[in-house]
N, CA, C and O atoms as a Tripos MOL2 file, in Angstrom:
@<TRIPOS>MOLECULE
protein
  308   307    77     0     0
PROTEIN
NO_CHARGES

@<TRIPOS>ATOM
      1 N         231.7500   87.6920  221.0070 N.3       1 MET1
      2 CA        230.2620   87.2830  220.3730 C.3       1 MET1
      3 C         230.8420   86.7640  218.9310 C.2       1 MET1
      4 O         231.7330   87.3490  218.3150 O.2       1 MET1
      5 N         230.1760   85.5430  218.4880 N.am      2 ASN2
      6 CA        230.3460   84.7210  217.2060 C.3       2 ASN2
      7 C         229.8830   85.7120  216.1010 C.2       2 ASN2
      8 O         229.1420   86.6830  216.2560 O.2       2 ASN2
      9 N         230.3120   85.3910  215.2590 N.am      3 ALA3
     10 CA        229.9600   86.4150  213.7580 C.3       3 ALA3
     11 C         230.0230   85.1030  212.7720 C.2       3 ALA3
     12 O         230.6640   84.0710  212.9680 O.2       3 ALA3
     13 N         229.1950   85.4240  211.6770 N.am      4 GLY4
     14 CA        228.5110   84.7030  210.4810 C.3       4 GLY4
     15 C         228.0190   83.6920  211.1850 C.2       4 GLY4
     16 O         227.9870   83.5780  212.4110 O.2       4 GLY4
     17 N         227.4940   82.6880  210.0590 N.am      5 ARG5
     18 CA        226.3840   81.7740  210.0690 C.3       5 ARG5
     19 C         227.1260   80.4250  211.0850 C.2       5 ARG5
     20 O         228.2810   80.0160  211.2100 O.2       5 ARG5
     21 N         225.6330   79.9760  211.7660 N.am      6 PRO6
     22 CA        226.3190   78.7130  212.7080 C.3       6 PRO6
     23 C         226.4090   77.6430  211.9000 C.2       6 PRO6
     24 O         225.5780   77.5050  211.0010 O.2       6 PRO6
     25 N         227.3260   76.8110  212.0710 N.am      7 ALA7
     26 CA        227.3500   75.2240  211.5210 C.3       7 ALA7
     27 C         226.4730   74.6220  211.4700 C.2       7 ALA7
     28 O         225.7260   74.5770  212.4470 O.2       7 ALA7
     29 N         226.1550   73.8090  210.1560 N.am      8 LYS8
     30 CA        225.1160   72.8370  210.3360 C.3       8 LYS8
     31 C         225.4810   71.5700  211.0910 C.2       8 LYS8
     32 O         224.7260   71.1420  211.9640 O.2       8 LYS8
     33 N         226.8490   70.8330  210.7190 N.am      9 ASN9
     34 CA        227.6650   70.1290  211.2210 C.3       9 ASN9
     35 C         229.0240   70.1360  212.3110 C.2       9 ASN9
     36 O         229.9500   70.9460  212.2970 O.2       9 ASN9
     37 N         228.8300   68.9590  213.2630 N.am     10 SER10
     38 CA        229.9310   69.3130  214.0930 C.3      10 SER10
     39 C         231.1980   69.3320  213.4590 C.2      10 SER10
     40 O         231.3950   68.7980  212.3680 O.2      10 SER10
     41 N         232.3040   70.1020  214.2950 N.am     11 ARG11
     42 CA        233.6900   70.1380  213.8030 C.3      11 ARG11
     43 C         234.1290   68.2100  214.1060 C.2      11 ARG11
     44 O         233.6540   67.4170  214.9180 O.2      11 ARG11
     45 N         235.1150   68.0480  213.1350 N.am     12 PRO12
     46 CA        235.7480   66.9550  213.6040 C.3      12 PRO12
     47 C         236.8630   67.2920  214.6220 C.2      12 PRO12
     48 O         237.1010   68.4870  214.7980 O.2      12 PRO12
     49 N         237.5570   66.3930  215.2950 N.am     13 PRO13
     50 CA        238.3840   66.2990  216.4000 C.3      13 PRO13
     51 C         239.5990   67.3940  216.1490 C.2      13 PRO13
     52 O         239.7610   68.2810  216.9880 O.2      13 PRO13
     53 N         240.4940   67.3160  214.9220 N.am     14 PHE14
     54 CA        241.1970   68.2010  214.8590 C.3      14 PHE14
     55 C         240.7540   69.5980  214.5090 C.2      14 PHE14
     56 O         241.6240   70.4640  214.6050 O.2      14 PHE14
     57 N         239.5960   69.9520  214.1360 N.am     15 GLY15
     58 CA        238.8440   71.2800  213.7820 C.3      15 GLY15
     59 C         238.5080   71.4990  214.8990 C.2      15 GLY15
     60 O         238.5950   72.6940  215.1800 O.2      15 GLY15
     61 N         238.0490   70.6880  215.9160 N.am     16 GLU16
     62 CA        237.6280   71.3770  217.1910 C.3      16 GLU16
     63 C         238.7600   72.0690  218.0120 C.2      16 GLU16
     64 O         238.6720   73.2030  218.4810 O.2      16 GLU16
     65 N         239.8900   71.1920  218.1300 N.am     17 ARG17
     66 CA        241.0280   71.7860  218.9910 C.3      17 ARG17
     67 C         241.8200   72.9520  217.8960 C.2      17 ARG17
     68 O         242.3620   73.8550  218.5330 O.2      17 ARG17
     69 N         241.9310   73.0420  216.7700 N.am     18 LEU18
     70 CA        242.4550   74.0230  216.0340 C.3      18 LEU18
     71 C         241.2860   75.3250  216.4000 C.2      18 LEU18
     72 O         241.6740   76.4860  216.5340 O.2      18 LEU18
     73 N         239.9390   74.9620  216.5240 N.am     19 TYR19
     74 CA        239.0850   76.3810  216.9190 C.3      19 TYR19
     75 C         239.3670   76.8840  218.4570 C.2      19 TYR19
     76 O         239.4500   78.0510  218.8400 O.2      19 TYR19
     77 N         239.4630   75.9450  219.0630 N.am     20 LYS20
     78 CA        239.6160   76.1640  220.7350 C.3      20 LYS20
     79 C         240.7600   77.1820  220.6810 C.2      20 LYS20
     80 O         240.6320   78.3820  220.9280 O.2      20 LYS20
     81 N         242.1600   76.4150  220.2430 N.am     21 ALA21
     82 CA        243.5000   77.1450  220.3080 C.3      21 ALA21
     83 C         243.2350   78.8940  219.6280 C.2      21 ALA21
     84 O         243.5150   79.9120  220.2590 O.2      21 ALA21
     85 N         242.6420   78.8620  218.2290 N.am     22 ARG22
     86 CA        242.3110   80.0090  217.9450 C.3      22 ARG22
     87 C         241.6410   80.9970  218.8620 C.2      22 ARG22
     88 O         242.2380   82.0040  219.2440 O.2      22 ARG22
     89 N         240.3790   80.7110  219.2280 N.am     23 THR23
     90 CA        239.6020   81.3300  220.1010 C.3      23 THR23
     91 C         240.1390   81.9740  221.2920 C.2      23 THR23
     92 O         239.8700   83.1190  221.6550 O.2      23 THR23
     93 N         241.1580   80.8950  222.0520 N.am     24 ASN24
     94 CA        241.9360   81.0110  223.1470 C.3      24 ASN24
     95 C         242.9230   81.9830  222.9850 C.2      24 ASN24
     96 O         243.3490   82.6410  223.9340 O.2      24 ASN24
     97 N         243.3310   82.1160  221.7800 N.am     25 LYS25
     98 CA        244.4630   83.3290  221.2810 C.3      25 LYS25
     99 C         243.6550   84.4750  220.7060 C.2      25 LYS25
    100 O         244.2530   85.3070  220.0230 O.2      25 LYS25
    101 N         242.3380   84.5990  220.9200 N.am     26 GLY26
    102 CA        241.3270   85.7080  220.5210 C.3      26 GLY26
    103 C         241.9610   86.2120  218.9270 C.2      26 GLY26
    104 O         242.1970   87.3240  218.4560 O.2      26 GLY26
    105 N         242.0730   85.0620  218.4820 N.am     27 LEU27
    106 CA        241.7000   85.3170  216.7750 C.3      27 LEU27
    107 C         240.7370   85.0130  216.0280 C.2      27 LEU27
    108 O         240.1960   83.9390  216.2920 O.2      27 LEU27
    109 N         240.3520   85.5750  215.2110 N.am     28 THR28
    110 CA        239.2960   85.3960  213.9200 C.3      28 THR28
    111 C         239.7660   84.4090  213.0660 C.2      28 THR28
    112 O         240.9650   84.1320  213.0700 O.2      28 THR28
    113 N         239.0010   83.8560  212.3520 N.am     29 GLN29
    114 CA        239.4760   82.8880  211.3210 C.3      29 GLN29
    115 C         239.7940   83.9200  210.2920 C.2      29 GLN29
    116 O         240.7600   83.5880  209.6050 O.2      29 GLN29
    117 N         239.2650   85.0840  209.9770 N.am     30 ASP30
    118 CA        239.8770   85.8720  208.8290 C.3      30 ASP30
    119 C         241.4660   86.1200  209.3050 C.2      30 ASP30
    120 O         242.3060   85.6450  208.5400 O.2      30 ASP30
    121 N         241.9310   86.7820  210.4340 N.am     31 GLN31
    122 CA        243.2050   86.8850  211.0870 C.3      31 GLN31
    123 C         243.8750   85.7050  210.9160 C.2      31 GLN31
    124 O         245.0140   85.8970  210.4910 O.2      31 GLN31
    125 N         243.5600   84.4140  211.1080 N.am     32 MET32
    126 CA        244.1830   83.3970  210.9720 C.3      32 MET32
    127 C         244.4700   83.2190  209.6980 C.2      32 MET32
    128 O         245.6770   83.1720  209.4640 O.2      32 MET32
    129 N         243.5640   83.0720  208.5470 N.am     33 ALA33
    130 CA        243.6870   83.3030  207.0690 C.3      33 ALA33
    131 C         245.0740   83.9270  206.7330 C.2      33 ALA33
    132 O         246.1890   83.4880  206.4510 O.2      33 ALA33
    133 N         244.5760   84.9820  206.8710 N.am     34 SER34
    134 CA        246.0420   86.2460  206.7630 C.3      34 SER34
    135 C         247.0840   85.7880  207.3190 C.2      34 SER34
    136 O         248.0950   85.7790  206.6160 O.2      34 SER34
    137 N         247.1590   85.4320  208.2790 N.am     35 GLN35
    138 CA        248.8030   85.0410  208.8130 C.3      35 GLN35
    139 C         249.1450   83.6420  208.4070 C.2      35 GLN35
    140 O         250.2370   83.1490  208.6870 O.2      35 GLN35
    141 N         248.3510   83.0960  207.8460 N.am     36 LEU36
    142 CA        248.7360   81.7240  207.0120 C.3      36 LEU36
    143 C         248.8110   82.0250  205.6220 C.2      36 LEU36
    144 O         249.2450   81.0650  204.9860 O.2      36 LEU36
    145 N         248.5030   83.1650  204.8280 N.am     37 GLY37
    146 CA        248.3930   83.3990  203.4210 C.3      37 GLY37
    147 C         247.2630   82.7890  202.4850 C.2      37 GLY37
    148 O         247.3550   82.8490  201.2590 O.2      37 GLY37
    149 N         246.0080   82.1000  203.2530 N.am     38 ILE38
    150 CA        244.9310   81.5160  202.5540 C.3      38 ILE38
    151 C         243.9100   82.1630  202.8350 C.2      38 ILE38
    152 O         243.7250   82.5140  204.0000 O.2      38 ILE38
    153 N         243.1570   82.4210  201.9970 N.am     39 THR39
    154 CA        241.8720   82.6900  202.3620 C.3      39 THR39
    155 C         240.8210   82.2920  203.6400 C.2      39 THR39
    156 O         240.8480   81.2080  204.2210 O.2      39 THR39
    157 N         240.0920   83.1660  203.8820 N.am     40 GLN40
    158 CA        239.0310   82.7770  205.3820 C.3      40 GLN40
    159 C         238.6870   81.7410  205.0040 C.2      40 GLN40
    160 O         238.9010   80.7670  205.7250 O.2      40 GLN40
    161 N         237.9310   81.5550  203.5490 N.am     41 THR41
    162 CA        236.9220   80.1930  203.1880 C.3      41 THR41
    163 C         237.7970   78.8680  203.4280 C.2      41 THR41
    164 O         237.3810   77.8790  204.0310 O.2      41 THR41
    165 N         239.1110   79.0070  202.8440 N.am     42 ALA42
    166 CA        239.7480   78.0460  202.9850 C.3      42 ALA42
    167 C         240.2400   77.6190  204.3740 C.2      42 ALA42
    168 O         240.3560   76.4220  204.6390 O.2      42 ALA42
    169 N         240.5330   78.5880  205.2720 N.am     43 TYR43
    170 CA        240.8360   78.3080  206.6920 C.3      43 TYR43
    171 C         239.4390   77.6320  207.5610 C.2      43 TYR43
    172 O         239.4340   76.9350  208.5760 O.2      43 TYR43
    173 N         238.1460   78.2070  206.6180 N.am     44 THR44
    174 CA        237.2820   77.6960  207.4500 C.3      44 THR44
    175 C         236.8900   76.1970  207.3310 C.2      44 THR44
    176 O         236.1890   75.6570  208.1870 O.2      44 THR44
    177 N         237.4230   75.4670  206.1130 N.am     45 LEU45
    178 CA        237.2230   74.4660  206.0940 C.3      45 LEU45
    179 C         238.4180   73.6800  206.9870 C.2      45 LEU45
    180 O         238.1580   72.5160  207.2910 O.2      45 LEU45
    181 N         239.5440   74.1630  207.3700 N.am     46 TRP46
    182 CA        240.6880   73.5390  208.3180 C.3      46 TRP46
    183 C         239.4600   73.3420  209.4540 C.2      46 TRP46
    184 O         239.3660   72.3540  210.1820 O.2      46 TRP46
    185 N         238.8500   74.1010  209.4540 N.am     47 GLU47
    186 CA        238.2670   73.8100  210.9270 C.3      47 GLU47
    187 C         236.7350   72.8530  210.7470 C.2      47 GLU47
    188 O         236.1030   72.1640  211.5480 O.2      47 GLU47
    189 N         236.5960   73.0810  209.7940 N.am     48 ARG48
    190 CA        234.8250   72.1660  209.7530 C.3      48 ARG48
    191 C         234.9680   71.4120  208.8960 C.2      48 ARG48
    192 O         233.9200   71.1910  208.2880 O.2      48 ARG48
    193 N         236.1220   70.7010  208.4210 N.am     49 ARG49
    194 CA        236.4030   69.5100  207.5490 C.3      49 ARG49
    195 C         237.1690   68.8310  207.2810 C.2      49 ARG49
    196 O         237.9680   69.3520  206.5030 O.2      49 ARG49
    197 N         237.5580   67.0670  207.7190 N.am     50 THR50
    198 CA        238.7270   66.4920  207.8410 C.3      50 THR50
    199 C         239.5980   66.5950  206.4290 C.2      50 THR50
    200 O         239.1670   66.2700  205.3230 O.2      50 THR50
    201 N         240.6170   67.0000  206.6490 N.am     51 ILE51
    202 CA        241.4060   67.5460  205.6120 C.3      51 ILE51
    203 C         242.9030   67.1160  205.6730 C.2      51 ILE51
    204 O         243.1690   66.7820  206.8280 O.2      51 ILE51
    205 N         243.8220   67.0220  204.9590 N.am     52 ALA52
    206 CA        245.3290   66.5630  205.0380 C.3      52 ALA52
    207 C         246.0150   68.1160  204.8730 C.2      52 ALA52
    208 O         245.8960   68.7360  203.8160 O.2      52 ALA52
    209 N         246.6400   68.5870  205.8760 N.am     53 LEU53
    210 CA        247.4470   69.6880  205.8580 C.3      53 LEU53
    211 C         248.8880   69.0260  205.8380 C.2      53 LEU53
    212 O         249.2760   68.0040  206.4040 O.2      53 LEU53
    213 N         249.6100   69.9710  204.9630 N.am     54 ARG54
    214 CA        251.1700   69.9140  204.8050 C.3      54 ARG54
    215 C         252.1170   70.1950  205.8660 C.2      54 ARG54
    216 O         251.7960   71.0470  206.6950 O.2      54 ARG54
    217 N         253.3260   69.5610  205.9750 N.am     55 GLU55
    218 CA        253.9590   70.0880  207.4910 C.3      55 GLU55
    219 C         254.5520   71.1380  207.4930 C.2      55 GLU55
    220 O         255.3110   71.4190  208.4200 O.2      55 GLU55
    221 N         254.3170   72.0600  206.3280 N.am     56 ASP56
    222 CA        254.5900   73.5720  206.7060 C.3      56 ASP56
    223 C         253.5820   74.1830  207.3560 C.2      56 ASP56
    224 O         253.7410   75.0010  208.2630 O.2      56 ASP56
    225 N         252.0910   73.6520  206.7350 N.am     57 GLN57
    226 CA        250.9150   74.3850  207.4240 C.3      57 GLN57
    227 C         251.0210   74.1080  208.8180 C.2      57 GLN57
    228 O         250.8700   74.9790  209.6750 O.2      57 GLN57
    229 N         251.3400   72.6210  209.1250 N.am     58 ILE58
    230 CA        251.1360   72.8050  210.6590 C.3      58 ILE58
    231 C         252.0460   73.0880  211.4040 C.2      58 ILE58
    232 O         251.8220   73.1470  212.6130 O.2      58 ILE58
    233 N         253.2640   73.3300  210.9150 N.am     59 LYS59
    234 CA        254.4910   74.4090  211.4510 C.3      59 LYS59
    235 C         253.9500   75.5850  211.9270 C.2      59 LYS59
    236 O         253.9650   75.9590  213.1000 O.2      59 LYS59
    237 N         253.2560   76.4110  210.5540 N.am     60 MET60
    238 CA        252.8300   77.6570  211.0770 C.3      60 MET60
    239 C         251.6520   77.9330  211.9540 C.2      60 MET60
    240 O         251.4390   78.9250  212.6510 O.2      60 MET60
    241 N         250.9060   76.8210  211.7760 N.am     61 LEU61
    242 CA        249.5730   76.8950  212.8830 C.3      61 LEU61
    243 C         250.0910   76.6230  214.4950 C.2      61 LEU61
    244 O         249.5180   77.0820  215.4830 O.2      61 LEU61
    245 N         251.3590   75.7290  214.5140 N.am     62 VAL62
    246 CA        251.6750   75.9310  215.9420 C.3      62 VAL62
    247 C         252.3220   76.6570  216.4610 C.2      62 VAL62
    248 O         252.4950   76.5800  217.6780 O.2      62 VAL62
    249 N         252.9390   77.6770  215.6450 N.am     63 GLN63
    250 CA        253.7440   78.8500  215.9040 C.3      63 GLN63
    251 C         252.8700   79.9300  216.1260 C.2      63 GLN63
    252 O         252.9650   80.6040  217.1510 O.2      63 GLN63
    253 N         252.0290   80.1560  215.2610 N.am     64 ILE64
    254 CA        250.7790   81.0460  215.4940 C.3      64 ILE64
    255 C         249.9690   81.0710  216.7970 C.2      64 ILE64
    256 O         249.7390   82.0290  217.5340 O.2      64 ILE64
    257 N         249.4690   79.3640  216.9410 N.am     65 LEU65
    258 CA        248.6040   79.4070  218.2720 C.3      65 LEU65
    259 C         249.4880   79.2010  219.6010 C.2      65 LEU65
    260 O         249.0480   79.3780  220.7370 O.2      65 LEU65
    261 N         250.4580   78.9060  219.3720 N.am     66 GLY66
    262 CA        251.4280   78.5050  220.4000 C.3      66 GLY66
    263 C         250.9890   77.3770  220.9510 C.2      66 GLY66
    264 O         250.8190   77.6110  222.1480 O.2      66 GLY66
    265 N         250.6830   76.1330  220.6670 N.am     67 VAL67
    266 CA        250.3710   74.6450  220.7740 C.3      67 VAL67
    267 C         251.4850   73.8650  220.1820 C.2      67 VAL67
    268 O         252.3520   74.2750  219.4100 O.2      67 VAL67
    269 N         251.3150   72.6370  220.6820 N.am     68 THR68
    270 CA        252.0780   71.7400  220.0300 C.3      68 THR68
    271 C         251.4490   70.6500  219.0100 C.2      68 THR68
    272 O         250.4130   70.0130  219.1990 O.2      68 THR68
    273 N         252.1820   70.5890  218.0510 N.am     69 PRO69
    274 CA        251.2240   69.3490  216.8760 C.3      69 PRO69
    275 C         250.6460   68.1280  217.5180 C.2      69 PRO69
    276 O         249.7140   67.4690  217.0590 O.2      69 PRO69
    277 N         251.3110   67.8900  218.6550 N.am     70 ASN70
    278 CA        250.5590   66.5650  219.2490 C.3      70 ASN70
    279 C         248.8470   67.0770  219.9570 C.2      70 ASN70
    280 O         247.7920   66.4510  220.0540 O.2      70 ASN70
    281 N         249.2710   68.5820  220.3680 N.am     71 TYR71
    282 CA        247.8640   69.0030  220.8100 C.3      71 TYR71
    283 C         246.8500   68.8610  219.7920 C.2      71 TYR71
    284 O         245.8120   68.2850  220.1150 O.2      71 TYR71
    285 N         247.0000   69.3470  218.4680 N.am     72 LEU72
    286 CA        246.3960   69.5990  217.7300 C.3      72 LEU72
    287 C         245.9080   67.9950  217.0870 C.2      72 LEU72
    288 O         244.9730   67.8870  216.2940 O.2      72 LEU72
    289 N         246.5940   66.9960  217.5090 N.am     73 TYR73
    290 CA        246.3890   65.8940  216.5900 C.3      73 TYR73
    291 C         245.4930   64.9400  217.9280 C.2      73 TYR73
    292 O         244.7080   63.9970  217.8310 O.2      73 TYR73
    293 N         245.8490   65.4340  218.7380 N.am     74 GLY74
    294 CA        244.8460   64.8350  220.1140 C.3      74 GLY74
    295 C         245.6010   64.0220  220.8830 C.2      74 GLY74
    296 O         244.9530   63.1380  221.4440 O.2      74 GLY74
    297 N         246.9370   64.0380  221.1200 N.am     75 GLN75
    298 CA        247.8960   63.2690  221.6600 C.3      75 GLN75
    299 C         248.2760   63.7100  222.8980 C.2      75 GLN75
    300 O         249.0190   63.0590  223.6330 O.2      75 GLN75
    301 N         247.6320   65.1870  223.2790 N.am     76 GLU76
    302 CA        248.0000   65.7240  224.6710 C.3      76 GLU76
    303 C         246.6110   66.7540  224.4640 C.2      76 GLU76
    304 O         245.9290   67.0560  223.4850 O.2      76 GLU76
    305 N         246.5800   67.1010  225.8640 N.am     77 GLU77
    306 CA        245.7560   68.3630  226.0580 C.3      77 GLU77
    307 C         246.4590   69.5450  226.0800 C.2      77 GLU77
    308 O         245.8660   70.6130  226.2330 O.2      77 GLU77
@<TRIPOS>BOND
     1     1     2 1
     2     2     3 1
     3     3     4 2
     4     3     5 am
     5     5     6 1
     6     6     7 1
     7     7     8 2
     8     7     9 am
     9     9    10 1
    10    10    11 1
    11    11    12 2
    12    11    13 am
    13    13    14 1
    14    14    15 1
    15    15    16 2
    16    15    17 am
    17    17    18 1
    18    18    19 1
    19    19    20 2
    20    19    21 am
    21    21    22 1
    22    22    23 1
    23    23    24 2
    24    23    25 am
    25    25    26 1
    26    26    27 1
    27    27    28 2
    28    27    29 am
    29    29    30 1
    30    30    31 1
    31    31    32 2
    32    31    33 am
    33    33    34 1
    34    34    35 1
    35    35    36 2
    36    35    37 am
    37    37    38 1
    38    38    39 1
    39    39    40 2
    40    39    41 am
    41    41    42 1
    42    42    43 1
    43    43    44 2
    44    43    45 am
    45    45    46 1
    46    46    47 1
    47    47    48 2
    48    47    49 am
    49    49    50 1
    50    50    51 1
    51    51    52 2
    52    51    53 am
    53    53    54 1
    54    54    55 1
    55    55    56 2
    56    55    57 am
    57    57    58 1
    58    58    59 1
    59    59    60 2
    60    59    61 am
    61    61    62 1
    62    62    63 1
    63    63    64 2
    64    63    65 am
    65    65    66 1
    66    66    67 1
    67    67    68 2
    68    67    69 am
    69    69    70 1
    70    70    71 1
    71    71    72 2
    72    71    73 am
    73    73    74 1
    74    74    75 1
    75    75    76 2
    76    75    77 am
    77    77    78 1
    78    78    79 1
    79    79    80 2
    80    79    81 am
    81    81    82 1
    82    82    83 1
    83    83    84 2
    84    83    85 am
    85    85    86 1
    86    86    87 1
    87    87    88 2
    88    87    89 am
    89    89    90 1
    90    90    91 1
    91    91    92 2
    92    91    93 am
    93    93    94 1
    94    94    95 1
    95    95    96 2
    96    95    97 am
    97    97    98 1
    98    98    99 1
    99    99   100 2
   100    99   101 am
   101   101   102 1
   102   102   103 1
   103   103   104 2
   104   103   105 am
   105   105   106 1
   106   106   107 1
   107   107   108 2
   108   107   109 am
   109   109   110 1
   110   110   111 1
   111   111   112 2
   112   111   113 am
   113   113   114 1
   114   114   115 1
   115   115   116 2
   116   115   117 am
   117   117   118 1
   118   118   119 1
   119   119   120 2
   120   119   121 am
   121   121   122 1
   122   122   123 1
   123   123   124 2
   124   123   125 am
   125   125   126 1
   126   126   127 1
   127   127   128 2
   128   127   129 am
   129   129   130 1
   130   130   131 1
   131   131   132 2
   132   131   133 am
   133   133   134 1
   134   134   135 1
   135   135   136 2
   136   135   137 am
   137   137   138 1
   138   138   139 1
   139   139   140 2
   140   139   141 am
   141   141   142 1
   142   142   143 1
   143   143   144 2
   144   143   145 am
   145   145   146 1
   146   146   147 1
   147   147   148 2
   148   147   149 am
   149   149   150 1
   150   150   151 1
   151   151   152 2
   152   151   153 am
   153   153   154 1
   154   154   155 1
   155   155   156 2
   156   155   157 am
   157   157   158 1
   158   158   159 1
   159   159   160 2
   160   159   161 am
   161   161   162 1
   162   162   163 1
   163   163   164 2
   164   163   165 am
   165   165   166 1
   166   166   167 1
   167   167   168 2
   168   167   169 am
   169   169   170 1
   170   170   171 1
   171   171   172 2
   172   171   173 am
   173   173   174 1
   174   174   175 1
   175   175   176 2
   176   175   177 am
   177   177   178 1
   178   178   179 1
   179   179   180 2
   180   179   181 am
   181   181   182 1
   182   182   183 1
   183   183   184 2
   184   183   185 am
   185   185   186 1
   186   186   187 1
   187   187   188 2
   188   187   189 am
   189   189   190 1
   190   190   191 1
   191   191   192 2
   192   191   193 am
   193   193   194 1
   194   194   195 1
   195   195   196 2
   196   195   197 am
   197   197   198 1
   198   198   199 1
   199   199   200 2
   200   199   201 am
   201   201   202 1
   202   202   203 1
   203   203   204 2
   204   203   205 am
   205   205   206 1
   206   206   207 1
   207   207   208 2
   208   207   209 am
   209   209   210 1
   210   210   211 1
   211   211   212 2
   212   211   213 am
   213   213   214 1
   214   214   215 1
   215   215   216 2
   216   215   217 am
   217   217   218 1
   218   218   219 1
   219   219   220 2
   220   219   221 am
   221   221   222 1
   222   222   223 1
   223   223   224 2
   224   223   225 am
   225   225   226 1
   226   226   227 1
   227   227   228 2
   228   227   229 am
   229   229   230 1
   230   230   231 1
   231   231   232 2
   232   231   233 am
   233   233   234 1
   234   234   235 1
   235   235   236 2
   236   235   237 am
   237   237   238 1
   238   238   239 1
   239   239   240 2
   240   239   241 am
   241   241   242 1
   242   242   243 1
   243   243   244 2
   244   243   245 am
   245   245   246 1
   246   246   247 1
   247   247   248 2
   248   247   249 am
   249   249   250 1
   250   250   251 1
   251   251   252 2
   252   251   253 am
   253   253   254 1
   254   254   255 1
   255   255   256 2
   256   255   257 am
   257   257   258 1
   258   258   259 1
   259   259   260 2
   260   259   261 am
   261   261   262 1
   262   262   263 1
   263   263   264 2
   264   263   265 am
   265   265   266 1
   266   266   267 1
   267   267   268 2
   268   267   269 am
   269   269   270 1
   270   270   271 1
   271   271   272 2
   272   271   273 am
   273   273   274 1
   274   274   275 1
   275   275   276 2
   276   275   277 am
   277   277   278 1
   278   278   279 1
   279   279   280 2
   280   279   281 am
   281   281   282 1
   282   282   283 1
   283   283   284 2
   284   283   285 am
   285   285   286 1
   286   286   287 1
   287   287   288 2
   288   287   289 am
   289   289   290 1
   290   290   291 1
   291   291   292 2
   292   291   293 am
   293   293   294 1
   294   294   295 1
   295   295   296 2
   296   295   297 am
   297   297   298 1
   298   298   299 1
   299   299   300 2
   300   299   301 am
   301   301   302 1
   302   302   303 1
   303   303   304 2
   304   303   305 am
   305   305   306 1
   306   306   307 1
   307   307   308 2
@<TRIPOS>SUBSTRUCTURE
     1 MET1         2 RESIDUE 1 A MET
     2 ASN2         6 RESIDUE 1 A ASN
     3 ALA3        10 RESIDUE 1 A ALA
     4 GLY4        14 RESIDUE 1 A GLY
     5 ARG5        18 RESIDUE 1 A ARG
     6 PRO6        22 RESIDUE 1 A PRO
     7 ALA7        26 RESIDUE 1 A ALA
     8 LYS8        30 RESIDUE 1 A LYS
     9 ASN9        34 RESIDUE 1 A ASN
    10 SER10       38 RESIDUE 1 A SER
    11 ARG11       42 RESIDUE 1 A ARG
    12 PRO12       46 RESIDUE 1 A PRO
    13 PRO13       50 RESIDUE 1 A PRO
    14 PHE14       54 RESIDUE 1 A PHE
    15 GLY15       58 RESIDUE 1 A GLY
    16 GLU16       62 RESIDUE 1 A GLU
    17 ARG17       66 RESIDUE 1 A ARG
    18 LEU18       70 RESIDUE 1 A LEU
    19 TYR19       74 RESIDUE 1 A TYR
    20 LYS20       78 RESIDUE 1 A LYS
    21 ALA21       82 RESIDUE 1 A ALA
    22 ARG22       86 RESIDUE 1 A ARG
    23 THR23       90 RESIDUE 1 A THR
    24 ASN24       94 RESIDUE 1 A ASN
    25 LYS25       98 RESIDUE 1 A LYS
    26 GLY26      102 RESIDUE 1 A GLY
    27 LEU27      106 RESIDUE 1 A LEU
    28 THR28      110 RESIDUE 1 A THR
    29 GLN29      114 RESIDUE 1 A GLN
    30 ASP30      118 RESIDUE 1 A ASP
    31 GLN31      122 RESIDUE 1 A GLN
    32 MET32      126 RESIDUE 1 A MET
    33 ALA33      130 RESIDUE 1 A ALA
    34 SER34      134 RESIDUE 1 A SER
    35 GLN35      138 RESIDUE 1 A GLN
    36 LEU36      142 RESIDUE 1 A LEU
    37 GLY37      146 RESIDUE 1 A GLY
    38 ILE38      150 RESIDUE 1 A ILE
    39 THR39      154 RESIDUE 1 A THR
    40 GLN40      158 RESIDUE 1 A GLN
    41 THR41      162 RESIDUE 1 A THR
    42 ALA42      166 RESIDUE 1 A ALA
    43 TYR43      170 RESIDUE 1 A TYR
    44 THR44      174 RESIDUE 1 A THR
    45 LEU45      178 RESIDUE 1 A LEU
    46 TRP46      182 RESIDUE 1 A TRP
    47 GLU47      186 RESIDUE 1 A GLU
    48 ARG48      190 RESIDUE 1 A ARG
    49 ARG49      194 RESIDUE 1 A ARG
    50 THR50      198 RESIDUE 1 A THR
    51 ILE51      202 RESIDUE 1 A ILE
    52 ALA52      206 RESIDUE 1 A ALA
    53 LEU53      210 RESIDUE 1 A LEU
    54 ARG54      214 RESIDUE 1 A ARG
    55 GLU55      218 RESIDUE 1 A GLU
    56 ASP56      222 RESIDUE 1 A ASP
    57 GLN57      226 RESIDUE 1 A GLN
    58 ILE58      230 RESIDUE 1 A ILE
    59 LYS59      234 RESIDUE 1 A LYS
    60 MET60      238 RESIDUE 1 A MET
    61 LEU61      242 RESIDUE 1 A LEU
    62 VAL62      246 RESIDUE 1 A VAL
    63 GLN63      250 RESIDUE 1 A GLN
    64 ILE64      254 RESIDUE 1 A ILE
    65 LEU65      258 RESIDUE 1 A LEU
    66 GLY66      262 RESIDUE 1 A GLY
    67 VAL67      266 RESIDUE 1 A VAL
    68 THR68      270 RESIDUE 1 A THR
    69 PRO69      274 RESIDUE 1 A PRO
    70 ASN70      278 RESIDUE 1 A ASN
    71 TYR71      282 RESIDUE 1 A TYR
    72 LEU72      286 RESIDUE 1 A LEU
    73 TYR73      290 RESIDUE 1 A TYR
    74 GLY74      294 RESIDUE 1 A GLY
    75 GLN75      298 RESIDUE 1 A GLN
    76 GLU76      302 RESIDUE 1 A GLU
    77 GLU77      306 RESIDUE 1 A GLU
C-alpha cells in the first residue's frame, strides 16, 4: 500500500532505480532516511529530483539496498 501523496512529476532514472531497489527490499522512505542519517524529506528528494550524492552516500545506499553502484547509475539491470 502506498502512503503519502502521489508525485506530480516522474522520477529521474536514478531516482526510479533507487525507488525500485528500496521497494524490492520492503523499506519505506522513512526507514531508508533513518538508516542514512537524514530526514525523510531529504531522502524523498533523492528519489524525486536529479541531485549529486557524495561517494559515502552511494556506498551506504548500495550496502543497505544490496545493489551495485552500476545498477543505480543505470549501467546494469
